[in-house]
VOMI-257599 format. One record per atom (N, C-alpha, C): x, y, z; residue in three letters. Coordinates in steps of 0.02 Angstrom, whole numbers, padded with zeros to 5 digits, always signed. Each point is the difference from the previous one (the first is absolute). Example, Ala and Ser with C-alpha at 12.3 -4.5 7.8 and 13.67 -1.06 7.14 Angstrom:
2
+00660-00284+00390Ala -00045+00059+00000Ala +00045+00060+00000Ala -00018+00053-00036Ser +00042+00059+00003Ser -00039+00055+00037Ser 
//
This chain:
311
+07639+07970+03130Unk +00044-00056-00015Unk +00032+00006-00068Unk -00005+00059-00031Unk +00029+00009-00066Unk +00075-00015+00001Unk +00023-00038-00050Unk +00070-00015-00005Unk +00023-00059+00041Unk -00043-00027+00042Unk +00019-00057+00041Unk -00002-00064-00042Unk +00041-00049+00020Unk +00002-00063-00036Unk -00059-00045+00018Unk -00030-00029-00051Unk -00050-00052+00009Unk +00037-00067-00003Unk -00036-00053+00015Unk +00028-00067-00004Unk -00033-00038-00057Unk +00041-00025-00046Unk -00026-00044-00052Unk +00006-00072+00024Unk -00055-00036-00003Unk +00000-00071+00017Unk -00011-00039-00064Unk +00047-00044-00017Unk -00005-00042-00060Unk -00013-00072+00022Unk -00051-00030-00028Unk -00019-00068+00019Unk +00002-00044-00062Unk +00043-00049-00001Unk +00006-00045-00057Unk -00039-00064+00014Unk -00047-00016-00044Unk -00042-00059+00008Unk -00005-00036-00067Unk -00021-00062+00002Unk -00013-00037-00062Unk -00057+00033-00038Unk +00004+00000-00066Unk -00051+00032-00041Unk -00070-00024+00017Unk -00007-00064+00013Unk -00065-00028+00016Unk -00030+00029+00064Unk +00043+00027+00044Unk -00023+00027+00064Unk -00009+00075-00001Unk +00009+00031-00058Unk +00001+00073-00004Unk -00064+00032+00026Unk -00058-00025-00022Unk -00063+00031+00020Unk -00013-00006+00075Unk +00013-00059+00027Unk -00011-00009+00072Unk +00049+00043+00040Unk +00063+00003-00023Unk +00050+00041+00036Unk -00018+00074-00004Unk -00026+00022-00056Unk -00021+00070-00007Unk -00058+00016+00046Unk -00047-00047+00006Unk -00057+00010+00043Unk +00022+00010+00073Unk +00048-00040+00022Unk +00026+00007+00068Unk +00037+00066+00008Unk +00040+00019-00049Unk +00036+00063+00003Unk -00048+00060+00004Unk -00058-00006-00035Unk -00049+00054+00002Unk -00031+00009+00069Unk +00004-00051+00043Unk -00024+00008+00068Unk +00041+00053+00037Unk +00063+00007-00020Unk +00045+00047+00034Unk +00001+00068-00033Unk -00002+00001-00066Unk -00002+00063-00037Unk -00055-00003-00052Unk -00052+00042+00005Unk -00055-00003-00048Unk +00019+00025-00069Unk +00056+00037-00005Unk +00024+00022-00065Unk +00076+00005+00004Unk +00032+00023-00053Unk +00073+00003+00000Unk +00032-00068-00009Unk -00035-00045-00035Unk +00024-00068-00012Unk +00001-00013-00075Unk +00056-00023-00026Unk -00001-00023-00070Unk +00037-00066-00005Unk -00015-00036-00054Unk +00025-00068-00009Unk +00042-00003-00063Unk +00059-00028+00007Unk +00046-00011-00055Unk -00007-00074-00021Unk -00032-00011-00057Unk -00016-00068-00021Unk +00012-00007-00075Unk +00045-00043-00020Unk +00018-00008-00071Unk -00022-00068-00027Unk -00047-00032+00034Unk -00019-00068-00019Unk -00033-00004-00069Unk -00035+00054-00020Unk -00034-00001-00065Unk +00022+00058-00044Unk +00065+00015+00002Unk +00024+00059-00036Unk -00012-00005-00075Unk +00008-00059-00030Unk -00011-00005-00073Unk -00073+00013-00018Unk -00046-00030+00037Unk -00071+00009-00015Unk -00020+00073+00010Unk +00026+00031+00054Unk -00016+00070+00012Unk +00024+00046-00055Unk +00060-00014-00025Unk +00027+00041-00054Unk -00041-00007-00063Unk -00022-00061-00015Unk -00040-00010-00061Unk -00068+00034+00006Unk -00031-00003+00059Unk -00066+00031+00009Unk +00003+00075-00004Unk +00053+00029+00029Unk +00004+00072+00004Unk +00027+00031-00064Unk +00055-00028-00025Unk +00034+00032-00057Unk -00003-00041-00064Unk -00029-00060+00003Unk -00006-00043-00059Unk +00069-00014-00030Unk +00049-00015+00044Unk +00067-00015-00024Unk +00024-00065+00029Unk +00046-00032-00035Unk +00029-00062+00025Unk +00072+00010+00024Unk +00030+00058-00016Unk +00069+00013+00020Unk +00000+00036+00067Unk +00034-00028+00050Unk +00000+00027+00067Unk +00072+00010+00022Unk +00012+00053+00036Unk +00067+00014+00026Unk +00029-00060+00036Unk +00063-00017-00016Unk +00031-00059+00030Unk +00005+00006+00076Unk +00006+00061+00025Unk +00003+00009+00073Unk -00064-00024+00033Unk -00057+00013-00033Unk -00064-00023+00027Unk -00004-00076-00003Unk +00022-00028-00055Unk -00004-00073-00007Unk +00044-00035+00051Unk +00052+00033+00024Unk +00046-00031+00048Unk -00026+00003+00072Unk -00054+00037+00011Unk -00026+00006+00068Unk -00028-00067+00025Unk -00001-00007+00066Unk -00025-00060+00032Unk -00075-00006-00012Unk -00021-00055-00031Unk -00072-00011-00014Unk -00034-00040+00055Unk +00039-00029+00045Unk -00028-00046+00050Unk -00018+00036+00065Unk +00025+00061+00008Unk -00013+00037+00061Unk -00021+00072-00016Unk -00038+00030+00044Unk -00016+00071-00006Unk +00025+00035+00063Unk +00006+00066-00005Unk +00022+00040+00057Unk -00052+00053+00015Unk -00024+00000+00062Unk -00047+00051+00023Unk +00040+00056+00032Unk -00016+00062-00020Unk +00033+00058+00029Unk -00052+00040+00039Unk +00013+00012+00063Unk -00044+00044+00039Unk +00042+00048+00040Unk -00031+00055+00022Unk +00038+00055+00030Unk -00032+00022+00065Unk +00042+00008+00051Unk -00022+00019+00066Unk +00024+00070+00016Unk -00044+00042+00027Unk +00021+00069+00018Unk +00050+00000+00057Unk +00033+00056+00011Unk +00052+00003+00051Unk -00023-00016+00071Unk -00065+00010+00014Unk -00023-00011+00068Unk -00023-00071+00014Unk +00008-00045-00049Unk -00017-00070+00010Unk +00063-00042+00010Unk -00005-00049+00044Unk +00057-00042+00017Unk +00007-00057-00051Unk +00052+00001-00041Unk +00006-00053-00051Unk +00009-00070+00030Unk +00032-00005+00060Unk +00009-00065+00031Unk -00067-00032+00016Unk -00048+00040+00025Unk -00066-00026+00014Unk -00035-00021-00064Unk +00008+00040-00053Unk -00032-00016-00063Unk +00026-00066-00029Unk +00066-00009+00002Unk +00030-00061-00026Unk -00022-00060+00042Unk -00003+00008+00065Unk -00022-00055+00044Unk -00072-00019-00016Unk -00043+00051-00013Unk -00070-00013-00017Unk -00004-00040-00066Unk +00038+00022-00050Unk -00003-00033-00065Unk +00025-00072+00005Unk +00055-00010+00034Unk +00027-00068+00005Unk -00047-00046+00037Unk -00033+00026+00052Unk -00047-00041+00038Unk -00060-00019-00044Unk -00027+00049-00036Unk -00059-00013-00042Unk +00017-00046-00058Unk +00058+00010-00030Unk +00019-00043-00056Unk +00014-00071+00023Unk +00029-00007+00059Unk +00011-00067+00027Unk -00066-00035+00012Unk -00049+00037+00028Unk -00065-00030+00013Unk -00036-00020-00064Unk +00013+00038-00054Unk -00032-00015-00064Unk +00040-00050-00041Unk +00058-00021+00025Unk +00041-00048-00037Unk +00033+00030-00062Unk +00017+00064+00003Unk +00031+00035-00056Unk +00075+00008+00014Unk +00041-00034-00039Unk +00073+00010+00006Unk +00017+00070-00023Unk +00045+00033+00036Unk +00014+00070-00016Unk +00070+00021+00022Unk +00024+00052-00032Unk +00061+00035+00022Unk -00019+00073+00008Unk +00015+00028+00059Unk -00018+00069+00014Unk +00064+00041+00009Unk +00005+00056-00036Unk +00058+00044+00004Unk -00025+00071+00010Unk +00039+00041+00037Unk -00018+00070+00011Unk +00058+00045-00019Unk -00018+00062-00019Unk +00051+00050-00015Unk -00032+00069+00008Unk +00041+00050+00011Unk -00025+00069+00006Unk -00007+00030-00069Unk -00049+00044-00007Unk -00011+00032-00065Unk -00031+00069+00012Unk +00020+00048-00039Unk -00029+00067+00004Unk -00072-00002-00024Unk -00043+00038+00032Unk -00071+00000-00017Unk -00012+00016-00073Unk +00038+00048-00027Unk -00012+00018-00070Unk +00019-00056-00048Unk +00046-00044+00021Unk +00020-00056-00042Unk -00054-00053-00003Unk -00028-00021+00058Unk -00049-00053-00002Unk -00067+00023-00027Unk -00015+00064+00009Unk -00065+00025-00023Unk -00007-00006-00075Unk +00057-00005-00036Unk -00003-00005-00073Unk +00030-00064-00027Unk +00037-00037+00041Unk +00035-00059-00024Unk -00046-00054-00026Unk -00059-00008+00030Unk -00046-00053-00021Unk -00026+00010-00071Unk +00005+00060-00025Unk -00027+00013-00067Unk +00036-00039-00055Unk +00062-00021+00015Unk +00038-00038-00050Unk -00034-00066-00016Unk -00045-00024+00044Unk -00030-00066-00009Unk -00073+00005-00021Unk -00025+00060-00012Unk -00070+00009-00020Unk +00000+00020-00073Unk -00020-00046-00044Unk +00002+00008-00072Unk -00071+00003-00028Unk -00008+00023-00063Unk -00067-00003-00031Unk -00029-00070+00004Unk -00065-00004+00014Unk -00030-00064+00016Unk -00069-00006-00033Unk -00009-00047-00047Unk -00067-00012-00026Unk -00041-00039+00050Unk -00062+00021+00010Unk -00045-00034+00048Unk -00065-00015-00034Unk -00023-00062+00007Unk -00063-00019-00032Unk +00005+00005-00075Unk -00055+00019-00031Unk -00003+00004-00073Unk +00004+00072-00026Unk -00011+00049+00045Unk -00010+00068-00025Unk +00043+00054+00031Unk +00040-00016+00050Unk +00038+00051+00035Unk +00075-00011-00005Unk +00037+00056+00001Unk +00073-00001+00005Unk +00020+00050+00054Unk +00033-00024+00053Unk +00022+00044+00054Unk +00068+00029-00021Unk +00005+00066-00002Unk +00060+00034-00024Unk +00029+00044+00055Unk +00057-00019+00030Unk +00033+00044+00049Unk +00022+00065-00034Unk -00004+00055+00037Unk +00015+00064-00030Unk +00073+00006-00022Unk +00045-00035+00034Unk +00071+00008-00012Unk +00028-00048-00054Unk -00043-00045-00025Unk +00022-00048-00050Unk -00017+00024-00070Unk +00042-00017-00050Unk -00019+00016-00069Unk -00067-00031-00017Unk -00039+00035-00041Unk -00067-00024-00016Unk +00004-00067-00037Unk -00037-00048+00026Unk -00003-00066-00031Unk -00051+00000-00056Unk +00006-00048-00046Unk -00048-00008-00054Unk -00066-00024+00030Unk -00053+00040-00007Unk -00063-00015+00032Unk -00038-00057-00035Unk +00008-00006-00064Unk -00034-00054-00036Unk -00076+00002+00007Unk -00028+00061+00001Unk -00072+00007+00006Unk -00027+00001+00071Unk +00043-00009+00049Unk -00021+00002+00070Unk -00008+00072+00023Unk -00041+00009+00052Unk -00006+00065+00034Unk +00061+00008+00045Unk +00035+00056-00007Unk +00061+00012+00039Unk -00017+00036+00064Unk +00018-00031+00056Unk -00011+00030+00066Unk +00069+00022+00027Unk +00011+00064+00000Unk +00064+00028+00022Unk -00002+00010+00075Unk +00053-00023+00034Unk -00002+00001+00073Unk +00068+00010+00031Unk +00000+00037+00056Unk +00058+00005+00045Unk -00028-00012+00070Unk +00004-00061+00025Unk -00033-00016+00063Unk +00032+00032+00061Unk +00063+00025-00007Unk +00033+00028+00059Unk +00002-00052+00056Unk -00023+00019+00059Unk -00002-00046+00057Unk -00068-00032+00009Unk -00048+00014-00044Unk -00066-00028+00006Unk -00003-00068-00034Unk -00041-00046+00028Unk -00006-00067-00028Unk -00040+00003-00065Unk +00024-00038-00049Unk -00038-00006-00062Unk +00040+00018-00061Unk +00043-00046-00023Unk +00037+00010-00062Unk -00029-00041-00057Unk -00043-00047+00016Unk -00025-00047-00050Unk +00042-00063-00003Unk +00058+00001+00032Unk +00044-00058-00003Unk -00018-00055+00049Unk -00033+00017+00055Unk -00018-00051+00049Unk -00061-00039-00024Unk -00001-00065+00015Unk -00055-00042-00024Unk -00068+00027+00021Unk -00005+00027+00061Unk -00065+00024+00024Unk -00026+00055-00045Unk +00044+00046-00020Unk -00021+00055-00044Unk -00015-00024-00070Unk +00041-00045-00026Unk -00013-00028-00066Unk -00069-00032-00003Unk -00017-00039+00051Unk -00064-00035+00001Unk -00059+00048-00003Unk +00004+00055+00038Unk -00055+00049-00002Unk -00004+00033-00068Unk +00058+00020-00027Unk +00000+00032-00066Unk -00031-00045-00052Unk +00015-00064+00003Unk -00029-00047-00048Unk -00075-00006+00010Unk -00024+00001+00061Unk -00072-00002+00012Unk -00035+00063-00022Unk +00035+00057+00007Unk -00030+00063-00020Unk -00013+00002-00075Unk +00039-00036-00039Unk -00009+00000-00072Unk -00070-00024-00020Unk -00029-00044+00039Unk -00068-00024-00016Unk -00053+00035+00044Unk +00019+00023+00058Unk -00049+00031+00046Unk -00016+00072-00020Unk +00049+00035-00027Unk -00010+00071-00018Unk -00035+00004-00068Unk -00058+00033+00001Unk -00038+00011-00062Unk +00003+00074-00017Unk -00007+00017-00064Unk +00002+00071-00019Unk -00051+00041+00039Unk +00023+00055+00030Unk -00044+00044+00037Unk -00013-00019+00072Unk +00032-00053+00025Unk -00013-00022+00068Unk +00041+00042+00050Unk -00013-00012+00065Unk +00036+00035+00052Unk +00035-00051+00045Unk +00058+00019+00029Unk +00039-00045+00041Unk +00021+00033+00065Unk -00002-00038+00054Unk +00026+00020+00065Unk +00060-00044+00016Unk +00057+00031+00013Unk +00063-00035+00012Unk +00017+00008+00074Unk -00010-00054+00039Unk +00010+00003+00073Unk +00072-00019+00017Unk +00035+00046+00034Unk +00071-00010+00013Unk +00038+00009-00065Unk -00006+00059-00031Unk +00020+00009-00070Unk +00075-00001-00011Unk +00041+00010+00052Unk +00072-00002-00010Unk +00023+00048-00053Unk +00034-00025-00051Unk +00027+00042-00053Unk -00054+00026-00047Unk -00061-00025+00006Unk -00054+00021-00045Unk -00005-00042-00062Unk +00038-00054-00003Unk +00005-00039-00062Unk -00067-00030-00022Unk -00042-00022+00047Unk -00064-00031-00018Unk -00049+00053-00027Unk -00001+00057+00033Unk -00045+00054-00022Unk +00019+00024-00070Unk +00064+00009-00011Unk +00024+00023-00066Unk -00014-00053-00053Unk +00012-00063+00017Unk -00014-00054-00047Unk -00073-00001-00020Unk -00045+00008+00049Unk -00071+00000-00014Unk -00018+00056-00049Unk +00028+00059+00009Unk -00014+00055-00046Unk +00027-00014-00070Unk +00059-00029-00004Unk +00028-00018-00065Unk -00042-00054-00034Unk -00033-00042+00039Unk -00041-00054-00027Unk -00071+00023-00017Unk -00015+00064+00013Unk -00065+00027-00022Unk -00046+00024+00055Unk +00020-00004+00063Unk -00042+00025+00054Unk -00009+00076-00007Unk -00058+00024+00023Unk -00015+00071-00004Unk +00032+00037+00058Unk +00003-00032+00058Unk +00025+00033+00060Unk +00030-00052+00047Unk +00053+00019+00036Unk +00030-00043+00050Unk +00014+00041+00062Unk -00014-00030+00058Unk +00015+00031+00064Unk +00044-00047+00040Unk +00056+00025+00023Unk +00046-00039+00042Unk +00001+00027+00070Unk +00010-00043+00049Unk +00004+00021+00069Unk +00056-00038+00035Unk +00039+00035+00041Unk +00055-00032+00035Unk +00013+00039+00064Unk +00020-00036+00053Unk +00015+00034+00063Unk +00070+00030+00001Unk +00042-00018-00048Unk +00069+00022-00002Unk +00006+00064-00043Unk +00018+00056+00030Unk +00005+00062-00039Unk +00051-00004-00056Unk +00053-00039+00009Unk +00050-00009-00053Unk -00031-00034-00060Unk -00040-00052+00013Unk -00035-00035-00054Unk -00047+00047-00037Unk -00036+00040+00037Unk -00048+00047-00030Unk +00036+00048-00047Unk +00055+00028+00023Unk +00038+00047-00042Unk +00027-00036-00062Unk +00026-00060+00010Unk +00027-00038-00057Unk -00054-00017-00051Unk -00059-00020+00025Unk -00054-00018-00046Unk -00023+00060-00041Unk -00003+00059+00031Unk -00019+00060-00036Unk +00051+00015-00055Unk +00064-00005+00018Unk +00053+00013-00049Unk -00001-00049-00057Unk -00012-00064+00015Unk -00004-00051-00053Unk -00060+00012-00045Unk -00055+00022+00030Unk -00058+00017-00041Unk +00017+00055-00050Unk +00035+00051+00023Unk +00019+00055-00044Unk +00047-00023-00055Unk +00045-00047+00016Unk +00045-00027-00051Unk -00039-00032-00058Unk -00060-00026+00016Unk -00041-00034-00051Unk -00057+00044-00026Unk +00001+00064+00020Unk -00050+00047-00025Unk -00065+00000+00038Unk -00001-00026+00061Unk -00062-00004+00039Unk +00005+00042+00064Unk -00053+00037+00014Unk -00004+00039+00062Unk -00073+00006+00019Unk -00014+00031+00057Unk -00069+00007+00024Unk -00040+00042-00051Unk -00064-00016-00011Unk -00039-00052+00035Unk +00004-00070-00031Unk +00035-00006-00057Unk +00005-00066-00031Unk +00037-00049+00046Unk +00053+00024+00031Unk +00037-00040+00049Unk +00005+00041+00064Unk -00030-00027+00054Unk +00001+00033+00065Unk +00034-00046+00050Unk +00050+00026+00035Unk +00035-00039+00051Unk -00012+00031+00068Unk -00025-00040+00047Unk -00018+00024+00066Unk +00046-00029+00053Unk +00016+00040+00050Unk +00040-00024+00056Unk -00044-00012+00060Unk +00003-00060+00029Unk -00038-00014+00060Unk -00035-00067-00003Unk -00048-00008+00046Unk -00037-00062+00008Unk -00054-00006-00054Unk -00009-00060-00025Unk -00049-00013-00053Unk -00069+00025+00019Unk -00025-00021+00058Unk -00069+00016+00019Unk -00009+00074+00012Unk +00051+00033+00026Unk -00006+00071+00016Unk +00009+00045-00061Unk +00040-00021-00048Unk +00018+00045-00055Unk -00037-00011-00065Unk -00023-00061-00013Unk -00027-00016-00066Unk -00076+00006+00001Unk -00026+00029-00054Unk -00073+00005-00009Unk -00019-00031-00067Unk -00064-00017-00006Unk -00025-00025-00064Unk +00006-00075-00007Unk -00023-00025-00058Unk +00004-00071-00017Unk +00037-00008-00066Unk +00027-00061-00010Unk +00046-00012-00056Unk -00016-00066-00034Unk +00016-00004-00063Unk -00009-00062-00038Unk +00051-00053+00020Unk +00060+00022+00016Unk +00054-00046+00019Unk +00034+00028+00063Unk +00009-00043+00050Unk +00041+00017+00058Unk +00058-00049+00001Unk +00061+00025+00001Unk +00059-00042+00001Unk +00041+00014+00063Unk +00025-00054+00031Unk +00041+00007+00060Unk +00058-00048-00005Unk +00059+00026-00016Unk +00061-00040-00003Unk +00039+00016+00064Unk -00019-00033+00054Unk +00029+00015+00065Unk +00026-00065+00031Unk -00018-00017+00060Unk +00020-00063+00030Unk -00062-00034+00029Unk +00007-00064+00015Unk -00058-00040+00020Unk -00036+00030+00060Unk +00036+00020+00052Unk -00033+00026+00059Unk -00039+00063-00014Unk +00028+00044-00043Unk -00035+00061-00017Unk -00063-00014-00041Unk +00004-00049-00045Unk -00059-00019-00039Unk -00055-00026+00046Unk +00020-00042+00047Unk -00048-00028+00048Unk -00034+00056+00040Unk +00039+00049+00020Unk -00026+00055+00041Unk -00045+00047-00040Unk +00019+00013-00063Unk -00036+00051-00039Unk -00061-00027-00037Unk -00001-00064-00016Unk -00053-00026-00044Unk -00071+00014+00023Unk -00016-00003+00065Unk -00069+00015+00020Unk -00022+00071-00018Unk +00047+00046-00008Unk -00018+00069-00018Unk -00005+00012-00074Unk +00023-00047-00041Unk +00004+00011-00072Unk -00068+00005-00035Unk -00052-00039+00019Unk -00063+00004-00037Unk -00029+00070-00007Unk +00011+00043+00049Unk -00028+00068-00004Unk +00032+00040-00056Unk +00057-00022-00025Unk +00035+00035-00054Unk -00010-00032-00068Unk -00036-00056-00003Unk -00010-00036-00063Unk -00068+00016-00031Unk +00000+00012-00065Unk -00063+00006-00036Unk -00031-00069-00007Unk -00066-00004-00013Unk -00030-00065-00015Unk +00037-00034-00057Unk +00014-00063+00008Unk +00038-00039-00049Unk +00073+00021-00006Unk +00024+00041+00048Unk +00070+00018+00001Unk +00044-00059+00020Unk +00065+00005-00014Unk +00046-00054+00018Unk +00052+00025+00050Unk +00020-00044+00044Unk +00049+00013+00052Unk +00060-00045-00013Unk +00058+00028-00015Unk +00061-00038-00015Unk +00049+00008+00057Unk +00021-00056+00029Unk +00047+00002+00056Unk +00062-00040-00018Unk +00058+00027+00019Unk +00063-00034-00012Unk +00047+00015+00058Unk +00061-00030-00004Unk +00046+00005+00056Unk -00011-00056+00050Unk -00033-00054-00023Unk -00018-00056+00044Unk +00050-00057-00011Unk +00043-00012+00048Unk +00046-00057-00005Unk -00041-00063+00007Unk +00020-00053-00034Unk -00043-00060-00006Unk -00019-00030+00068Unk +00043+00008+00050Unk -00015-00029+00066Unk -00056+00037+00035Unk -00019+00059-00024Unk -00054+00039+00031Unk -00063+00002-00042Unk -00001-00035-00056Unk -00058+00004-00044Unk -00064-00022+00035Unk +00003-00054+00038Unk -00060-00025+00034Unk -00028+00052+00048Unk +00044+00036+00035Unk -00023+00052+00047Unk -00035+00056-00037Unk +00029+00021-00057Unk -00030+00053-00039Unk -00066-00022-00030Unk -00002-00061-00027Unk -00062-00026-00029Unk -00056+00000+00052Unk +00016-00020+00061Unk -00051-00001+00053Unk -00025+00070+00016Unk +00047+00048+00004Unk -00019+00069+00014Unk -00044+00028-00056Unk +00016-00017-00061Unk -00041+00024-00057Unk -00070-00031+00003Unk -00003-00064+00015Unk -00066-00033+00007Unk -00040+00032+00056Unk +00032+00012+00057Unk -00034+00032+00056Unk -00026+00069-00018Unk +00036+00035-00044Unk -00021+00066-00022Unk -00049-00003-00059Unk -00022-00062-00018Unk -00049-00013-00051Unk +00025+00012-00070Unk +00065-00014-00010Unk +00028+00002-00068Unk +00005-00071-00027Unk -00010-00006-00066Unk +00009-00063-00035Unk +00061+00006-00046Unk +00045-00047+00005Unk +00060+00001-00043Unk -00020-00025-00070Unk +00012+00041-00051Unk -00019-00018-00068Unk +00061-00007-00046Unk +00060+00012+00027Unk +00061-00008-00039Unk +00060-00006+00045Unk +00049-00037-00023Unk +00060-00012+00041Unk +00061-00007-00045Unk +00054+00033+00018Unk +00064-00007-00034Unk +00054-00012+00052Unk +00050-00038-00020Unk +00055-00016+00046Unk +00066+00004-00037Unk +00050+00027+00034Unk +00067+00003-00029Unk +00051+00007+00056Unk +00051-00043-00002Unk +00055+00005+00048Unk -00021-00006+00072Unk -00053-00037+00014Unk -00023-00008+00069Unk -00045+00056+00024Unk -00020+00045-00045Unk -00044+00056+00017Unk -00067-00010-00035Unk -00053+00022+00033Unk -00068-00010-00024Unk -00034+00068-00013Unk -00039+00003-00054Unk -00042+00058-00014Unk -00071-00025-00012Unk -00049+00030+00032Unk -00069-00021-00004Unk -00044+00056-00028Unk -00047-00020-00042Unk -00051+00046-00026Unk -00066-00019+00030Unk -00034+00047+00030Unk -00060-00015+00040Unk -00059+00045-00021Unk -00059-00026+00016Unk -00061+00039-00009Unk -00040-00003+00064Unk -00031+00056+00017Unk -00038+00004+00062Unk -00067-00035-00009Unk -00016-00044+00048Unk -00062-00039-00005Unk -00061+00040+00023Unk +00012+00053+00040Unk -00055+00043+00022Unk -00044-00030+00053Unk 
//
């Protein structure tokens, strides 16, 4: 399919509906989605660059609405995709405008990068895209990343929440298992925060390749950083001080009964990617698997839980 046109779908929604609209869009495409949102452009500029002067073009952008961009391969029917989105958004009560256009694969594969800027997360980390000028770190650990098509830029609330929890969960010399590692951002963050070793596992070969490359960008490779392709139970050995899973509610529910075998005594299990409407389901599954929730963070309608195995 080289050289064939993909379809860009642009969805305009109110800023307040951005997270819910993104969640619905992710049902159709697990990656290849970025959000154009200028609602907090001044605050973002001050946090990243410590400046108050912002380009007038940015200041003129619409602050009340955001635009979701997603891309469909040539073999998918855009009419069906648009019908799906409109139906789901109507059911969720989300006002929207949906537009489609053709785009060359090489254009969309890189176009989203214009909206991914250096991002401070928590108290100790700065996410630095490879293609952006180096931001002032201000004493933070710099995590250099090019996520490609793998999930995990640090910009989504689910990833931010885990990174913030890792700041207190990761102790010097500890080990971490990253379930559904995507871009490798959690594993790399753990190593930057003082972990001795991190192991990531993902069923997506593209994610595995991307995670390895991102590790190398930050100076980490096997055995300090090991990325495995395949099923958690079949591929991973050993026990870990921290197990992190930034996936989705259903996957957390399914995987949690298998997690205790990978946890050291007094180890912690951090789960994220839980939309608030599914928190009760995840909490029940964790309780059934004999986990006790010892920490909780919430942002933008997403939940992150820190758990300990009751044994």
